[in-house]
N, C-alpha and C positions, 0 to 999 in steps of 0.2 A: 598790531596783533602780536600775540606771543608766538615766537618762532618755535618749531618743534625741537625737542631736546634729542640730539643725535645719539645720546648715550642710553636712552631708555631700553632699547632692544638689548644692548650689551648688559645692562644691569639686570634685566629680566632673565637673561640667560645665565648670568652669574648666580642669581638667587636660586634658580632651578637646579643648577649644577651643585650648589652647596647643599641644598636640601635633598638631592637625589643620591648623594654619595652613600653607598652601602656600608654597613658595619665592616670594619677591618680589624685584623688582629692588632692588639695593643703594640704600639711602637713609640719610641721617643723621638720627637722631631729633632732633626740634626742641623737645620739651618735657621729656622725662624724662632729665635730665642724669645721666650715670653717675657715681657717687661715686668720688673718688680716695682710695685707701687706702694705708696704709703697713705695717700689721701682717702682711700675708700674705708679703711678700717683703723687707721692711725698706727698700724704696725706693718712692717715689710712683708708683703705677700705677692705671689704671682697673680697678675690680673686674670689669668685663665681660670683660677680657682675661686673667683668671687662672683656673687650674684648681683653684679652691678655693671653698668656701662661705664668703663673707664679706659682711657688711652694715655699712653706716655709717648711724648715726642722727644727723641734723644738729642744728645749734644751735637752729633753730626748734622742732623736735619736743621737744628737751630742756627748753627754757626757756619758750616762749610758753604762757601760760595753764596753767602748772604750779606746784606747790608747791616743787619743786626740792629735795626732801629725799632721795628714794630713786631709784636708777636704774630701779626697777621701773615708775616713772611713764611712761617712754618706751620701754623695751626690750621691751614686750609685742608690738611690731610686728615682731620678729625671729623667723623660724621656727626651730625646733630649740631655742630657748631658753625656759626656764621661769624667770620672775622673780616670785616670790610675796612680797607684802608680808605679813609675819606679824602686823603691827600689835602687835609686841612689840619695842621698840627695844633691849631688853637682848640680843637674839639675832641682830640684823641680818636682812636679807632672805634669802630662800631662793632660791638660784640653781642651776640645773642646765642642762647642754647635752647633748642627746642621751642623757639619763639619767645622765650623770656629774655628781656633786656632790649628788645627791638624798639621800645618806646624812647630810649635815651637819645637825645639830640647832642649830648656831650657826655664824656666819661662813660662809666659802665654801671648799670643797675640790673638787679635781678640775678646777678652772677657774683659769687664771692671770689675775691682775689687774695692770694697769699704769696709771700716769698719767704721760704725757709721757716714756715710756721708762723710768721708775723703777718697780720692782716694788712693788705693795702686797700681794703674796703673799710670805710668808717663805720661806727656803730649804727648810723642811720641807713646804711646800705649803699652809699655812694662810693664808687671806686675809680681809680685811674691806673692806666697801664704804663704811663710814661716813665716810671721809675723801675720797671722791670729791667734788670741788668743781664742782657743777652750774651755779652762777651764772656761771662763766667758761668753761664747756665749749664748745669749738668743734664737736666731734663725738665719738661713741663708736663704735668699731669692734668687731665681734663676729666672731671667726674660729672656724669649726667644722671638724671632720673631721681628716684625716691630717696636714695641714700644721701643726696646733697642736703636734705632737710636736717641732717645731723650736724650741719655747720651753721645752723641758726637762720638768721634773717636773710634768706634768699630762696627762691623757688626753682630757679633754672639749673644751677650747677655750680661747680667749683673749679677754678683754674689756679694751680699752685706751681710756682717755679722753685726748683731746688738748685742752690749754688754748688758748684764743684769744689772739691778740696784742692789745695795747692799740690803741685806735682812733687814726686819724691826728692828731686834735686832743685836747687834754686834755678829758676827759669825766667828769662826776660823775653817777652813777646810783644808783638804789635802788628798793626795793619793799617792800610790806607785804601780807600775805594772812592771812585768818582764816576759821575755819569751825567745823564741828561738833566737839563734845567739847573745847571751849575750846582748839582748835588755833590757833596763830598762828606766823608767821614773818616776820622783817624782815631786810633786807640793805642794805648800802651798798657802793659800788664806785667806784673811781677808776682811770683809765687814760689813756694817751696816748703821744705820741712827742715826744722832745726830741733833735733831731740824730740821732746814732747809737743813742740809748737808747730802747728801747720798754719800756713797763711797764704792768702791770695788777695790782690788788689788790682783794680782796673780803673782807668779814666779814659773818657772818650769825648770827642766834640763832633757834632753833626751840623751841617748847614745846607740849605737849599733855597733857591729862588722860587721853587714851586712850579707845578704844571700850569696853574691858573694865575691870572693877574691877582696881585695883592694876597699872595699865599706864601711869602718867604718865612723861613723859620730857622732858628738855631737852638741847639740843645747841648748842654754840658752835663754829663752824668759821671759820677764816680761811686764806686762801691768797694767794700772791703769785708773780708771774712777771716777771722782768726780763731782757731780752735786749739785749746790746751788740754791735753790728757792729764787730768789731775792724778789719776792712778789707773789701775787696770779696769776699774768698774765705773769710772765717772769722767765726765768731760765738761768743759765750759766753752761755749762759742760766743764770740762777740761779732755783731753785724752792724754795718753802717752804710747808708746810701745818701747821696746828695744830688739833687736835680736843680738845674738853673735853666729856665727857658724864657728869655726875655722878649717882649714885644713881638710875639708870634702873630703874624697877620692872619685875619679871618676873612676869606673871600665870600662867605655866606653861600646860601643855596641859590639856584637859578630857577626861573620859570621854564616851562616847556618851550615857549617861544624863544627865550634867551639861549637855551641849549641849542636850538636849531640855528640861531643866528651866529653864535660864537661860544662854544662850550668852555673856552678858556677865559672868558671875561669874569670879572667879579660881580657879585650880586648887587641888586639895587641898594644903595646906601652904604656899601662897604667903603668906597673911596671918600664919599662925602663926610662920613663920620669917623673915618680912619679906624674901622673895627679891628680889634686886636686883643690879645691876652698875654699877660706875663704871669709865669708860675715859678715859684721857688719852693723847694721842699727839702728838709733834712730829716732823717729818721735813723734812730739807732736802737739796738736791742741786744739782749743777752739771753742765751738758752743754756740751761743746765740739765744734764741727764745723768742718772745714776742707776746702776743695777744693784738692787738690794740683796736679792737672792737669785737662784736659778729661775724662779717663777715670777719675781716682782721687779718692775722698773718704774721709776718715777721721773718726771721731767717738769721743768718750770721755765716759763718764758716771761720776760718783761721788756717793754718797748716804750718809746716815746718819740715825739717829733713835732715839727712845726711846718705849716704850709701857708704861703701867701699867694693870693690870686687877685689880679686886677684885670677887669675885662671891660672894653668899650663896645657897646651895642650900637645898632644902626638906627637910633632915634635919640632925641634930646632928653626926654624924661623930665621936662621942665615943669609939668603940672604938679601942684603941691602934694597930690596923692599918688604920683606915678612911680615912686621908688627910685627914680633916676635912670639915666642911660649909661651910667658907669657903675659897675659892681666892684666893690673892694672887700675881700675876705681876709681876715687875719685869724688863723686857726691853730690851736694847740690840741694835741691828742696824745693819749697814753693808754696803756692797758697791760694785761698779763694773763697767763693761763697756768693752771696746775693740772697734771695728768698722772694717773696711776694705771699701769698695765699689769695684768696678772695672767699667767699661763698655767692652767691646772687641768683637772679631768672631772667629768661628770658622767656617771653611769658607764664608765669605761671608755668614753670618747673624749678627745681633746676639747677643752673649753678655754677660750681667751676672752677677756673682757677689759674694758677701759672705763674708768670713772674720771670725769673732768669738770673743771670750772673755767669759764672764760669771762673776762671783764674788759670792756673798752669804754673810754670816755673821750668826748670831743667838746671843746668850747671854742666858739668863734665869734668874732665881731663882724657883723655884716653891715656894711654901709653902702649907700647909693648916692650918686652925685649926678648933676646935670651934665650931659655930654654936649659941650659947646663945639660941635663939629671937630671932635678929636682932642679937645682940651677939657680937663676936669673942671666943673663949675660948682655951683652951690649944692649943699647937702640936701638930700631928699629922703634918706632912710638911715637910721642908726639903731641897731638892735644887738643884743647879746643872745646868742643861741647856744644852748647846751643840750647834750643828749648823752646817755650812757646805755650800755647793753650789759646785762648780767645773765649768763647762761649756765645751766647745769645739765650734764648729759651722761648717759650710760650707753655703751655700745658693746655687743658681744658676738661671738661666733662659736658655734658648737657643732662638731662633727659627730652626730649622734649615731651614725651607722657608717659602714665602710664607704657607701656610695652617696651618702646624704649629708648635707650641711645646712644648718639653720642659723641665720644671722639676723641681727636687728639692733634696735636701740630706741632711745627716747631722749628728747631734748626739750627743756623749758627755757623760754626766752622772755625777758622783760626789757622794754625799751621806752623809757620816759623822755619826752621832749619838753623843753621849756624855752619860751621867748620872752625877753625883757625889752620892751620898746622904749628907747631913749629919744625918739624923735616925735614929740607930741606937740601939736599946734592946734589952733582953732579949726584949721581945715583938715588936719590929720589926727584923728583921735588916737588914744592909747590902744595899741593892738597887742599888748602883753597877754600871755596865756600859757597854758600847758596842756599836755595830753599824754596819756600813757597807754602803750600797747603791750600785750603779752599773749603768748601762745605756747602750746605744747605740741610737739611734733613726734609721733611714734612712727617707726619704720620697721618692716619685717621683710626678710628675704629667704628664699629656699633654693638650694642648688642640688641637682641630681647628676652624678657622674655616670653617664651612659657607658662610656669606655674610658680608657686612659686619654683618648684624644677628642672626646665629645662631651660637653657639659651643657645641660639645660638648666635654666633658672627663671625665677619670677620674683618680683618685689613690689611692694606697695607702701606708700608713705604719705604723710600729711605735711604739706609745706606751709611756711608762714613768712610773709614779707611785708614790712612796714613801708610807708612813704619815706623818702629822704627829705632833708631840709630843703633841698632845691625844689622838690615837688610840693612841699607845704608853703613855699615862699609867696606864691601869688594865687589869688582866687580866680577861678575861671570866668566869673562875671565881671572881672575888671575892676572891682571895688577894692579899696584898701583893706589890709588885714591879712592875717595868716589863714591858710586853707585848712583849718582844723576839722572840717567836715570830711576830709579824706580818711578812709578806713583801711586797715591792713587787708591784704589779699590772702585768702586761705585756699590751698590747692590740695586735691586728692590725686596723687601721682602713682601710676602703675605701669609696669613693663614686664614683658616676658622675652626671653632670648635664648639663643644657642651660640656656643663658642666651640669651634672645631679646628683641629688640624687635619688638613686634607693631604695625605701622604706625608712626606718628610719636609716639604718645601713651601707649603701654603698654609696660612692661617686665615680663618674667616670668623667674623662676628656678625650676628644678625639680631636686631632688637626691634620689638614692636612696643610702642608706648601710647598711653592714653592719659590725658590730664584734664580734669575739670577744676575750674577756679571760680570761686565766689568773691565778689568785690575786687576783681582784678584792677590793678592800677594802670590806667591807660591815658593816652594823651588827650587833653582837652584842647580848646582853641588856643592857638599861639597869638597872643594879643598884639605883640610887636615882634619883628624879626629878632630872634634870640631870647625872647621872653616867653617861656613855656608855662602852660598850666596843665593840671592833671585832675582826673575825675575817676570815679569807680564805675566799672561795668559790672552789672549784677552777676552775670555768668558768662564765662568764656570756655572754650574747649580747644584742646590741641591733641591731635592724634596723628601718628605717623610711623615710619619705618626707617631704620638706619642699617646700612650694610658697610662693612669694612673688609676688604680683601688685601692681603699682602703675600707676595710670592717671590721666590727665587727661581728664575727660569733656566739657569745654567749659562755657561760661556760668558759669565760676567754680567748677565742681564737680570734685572729685578723689576717688579711692577707693583703698583699700589692703586687701589680704588676706594674711594669714600663716597657713599651716596646717601642722601637724605630726602625723603618725601614727607611733607607735613601739611595737614589740613588744620589751620588755626583760624577759628571763627568766633565772632560774638554770638552768644546764644541768647542773651537777654541784655540789651544795652540801648538806652534811649537818652537823648538830650532834649529836654523839653518835649515837644510833640513829634520830634523826628526820631524814628526808630532805625537803628543800625543792625538789629538782630539778623543773623544769617550772613552778614558780610564777613569777608576775610579780615583778620587783624592786620592792619597796615605794617609795613616794614619787614614782613616775613615771606620769603620766597617759598612757593609751593614745593619746589624741588631744587636741589643743588647737587652738583657732582664735581669731584676732584679726581683726576687720574694722572698717573705718572709712570713713565718708562725710563729706567736708568741703565747705564752701561758703564762698567769699570774695566780698564785694562791695566792690571797691576804692573806688568813689566815696564811700562812707560810712566807709571804714576798718573794715568789719565782717567778722568771720569766725566761723564756728560749725562744730561737728562732733559727730557722734554715733558712738560706737563700741560694739562688743560683744566680750565674751570668753566663750568656751565651753570647758569642760574636762570630760573623762570622769572616772569614778570613780578614786580613788587608793587603792591598798591601803596599809595602815599597818604591817603586820607580815610577816615572812618566810613565815608559814603562809598568808597571804591570807585570814585569818578575819575581819578587820575592814577597813573602808574608809570613806573620805569620799565621799559621793555626788557625782555630776557636777553641774555648775551652768552657768548662763548669766546674765551680768550685762551691763547696758547703762549707758553713761555719756554725759553731754551736757556740752558746754562752749560758751561764746560770749564774744566780746569786741569792744571797739572800740579804735581807735588814732587818735590825733591827732598831727600833726606840724607843726612850724613851723621857723623859722630857728634851727637848732641845738638844738631841743628835741623831745622825744617823750614822750607820755603814753599808756599802754595800760591799760584796765580789763578785767577778766574775771570770769566766774562759772562754776563747775563744779557739776554735780549728778551724783553717782556712785551706782551701783546704783539706777537709776530705778524699777525695779519693787519695790524693798524686799525682795529675796529674802534669806532667811536661809540662809547657806551656810558651809562650812568651806573657807577659801582656802589653808591650808597644814597640813601634818601633821608630827608628830615620829615618826620611824620607830622601831619597837620600844620605845616609851616604857614606862617602869615604870608599873605599876598601870593599864595601858591608857589613860593620859592622852595619847592620840594627837593630839587635835584642837585646832586654833587657829582659832576662828571669825573671820570677817571682818564688817565693819560692814554694817548695812542702809543704807537711803537716807541719804546725808550730803552736805554742801555745802561749798563753798569760794568766797570772794570775794577779789579782790586787785587791786592797782594797782601799776604799775611806771612809772618816769619817768627821763628822762635829759636832761642839758644839756651841750652841747659849748661850751667857752669860745672 
């Protein structure tokens, strides 16, 4: 049974308090600085003044007293976002925004990923977070709701990481952390400024034996950013990232019975077939920006890269039409964007608008081989997959009256897919083919400034999301061929909200959202462990509420609360004669809460925090016959910092899951053989030290 959520009464009281605050005289908040964001409108603006749900997680939250391996370490504080660490580095973390993306059993779908304006999501909509460089992150922005549609092929939202600039002086820094399950990570970083040239580079290595059997992983990550000021009005930035993650063991999911017996064991077939994944990726890009006049700015981005993936699944795939039990991908990708920003006036009110073009291209060789119990065997699939996305967009913001702002935009997206089948036999016919998707996404938003400290807003937009190549790869009936019957999902997304400063020390954001989707892309049956299929649900609905509270309490104390309640259901969805209409969409918790209380004592350079995360039960299949129970976990961290002339040293300790609760932190939707559950660690610890020296 679902345990009661102990935070509900607290959240209800907080909402009531936020909405009951009487109007006060205009005052400028003195402590809670409003973050400046770019993702919402593509120009720097305060999030408080925008008719969108957007949060920025800062450098301190990302880096201080953290392992810096997964964005789930810091994004739990964002309402509407679920970022679950699977503790399975072969499958990446599990990310969903307002229920979009919960279908992904690996990687990220339904949510667009960017790093410094360069997409980490491919043109088909498939993304990975492993190459996010957290050591050099300045902030991470999370955009939710209707305005995410202006980024094209995604319905749920946008996550964008911005890399910090190098420090004013040449600075060498590094860190080392180690903890439970023989986990350790080390990094080295160098950055600085030399005349017009600013630079920063970082390299790290991460290793772990993993909480579960057969879950060891290693990851080498390097990134660099170099910016050259060409003159007072223009700059050129070069970016590069390299990821090497070899032979990452995949423990698979467990059945409910296996979780009860031993949650640390590997799933059925993991040891027998030596399930694992190797990933290598290199990516580089260049960004040019120039201010033409006081009103006009242009920018251009070009990027390219290569990605290799080899994955061993938990079956042989020996049948002639099975596509094999070993997946081998060899992918090249490239793209670019052009953007023009103009700031002017209309009818006496400030008007800014952006015109832009985006293009992305991906070409991959997808091969499948027999898995001879961990050894690559005979060829069973050989095809060439290509896809590109070409988008045109307009975005604007007009302050047409002192207290009113009108925003919006429109984006047109075209995404053609092509498959060339080079594995044609008497038993395996030619499955070559092509399909093209396109859609237009308009978005409108309105903001009313009640006072200097209270803003009301509303927004509505149309979202568009295509299947990914991974979702087209296999037919749900188990027959050979590409799943070209899968249609794009079309969403009507709306939200209303209030943003308020309560006194000088507290900031509150409250949003209500409602999303109807036609032809939603949802999980079909998993034919084999790790081999997923996808189908369209005729209609789905997501509606809910998000609340964020951030406050400074005095005497060094601060607090934060992020709460999400969502009712995500199939409205019209049947498979054959079986109807799932009215059931909850699996993989989406009905409510989740993150709360943190922190204390800093500056004279000693000491800081500490305790936080908790609570989530309700999560259904694991379309029929809602199985679920992972709700849970609540508590974590503690503390650290000291010493500084001197040009140097800084910081030590920290973490203890996670203080109560030692045994729980399932993520699930695999519609998994074969009911292997739905991915258990999370009980009590575990981490100790680390970071140091820097400026020359």
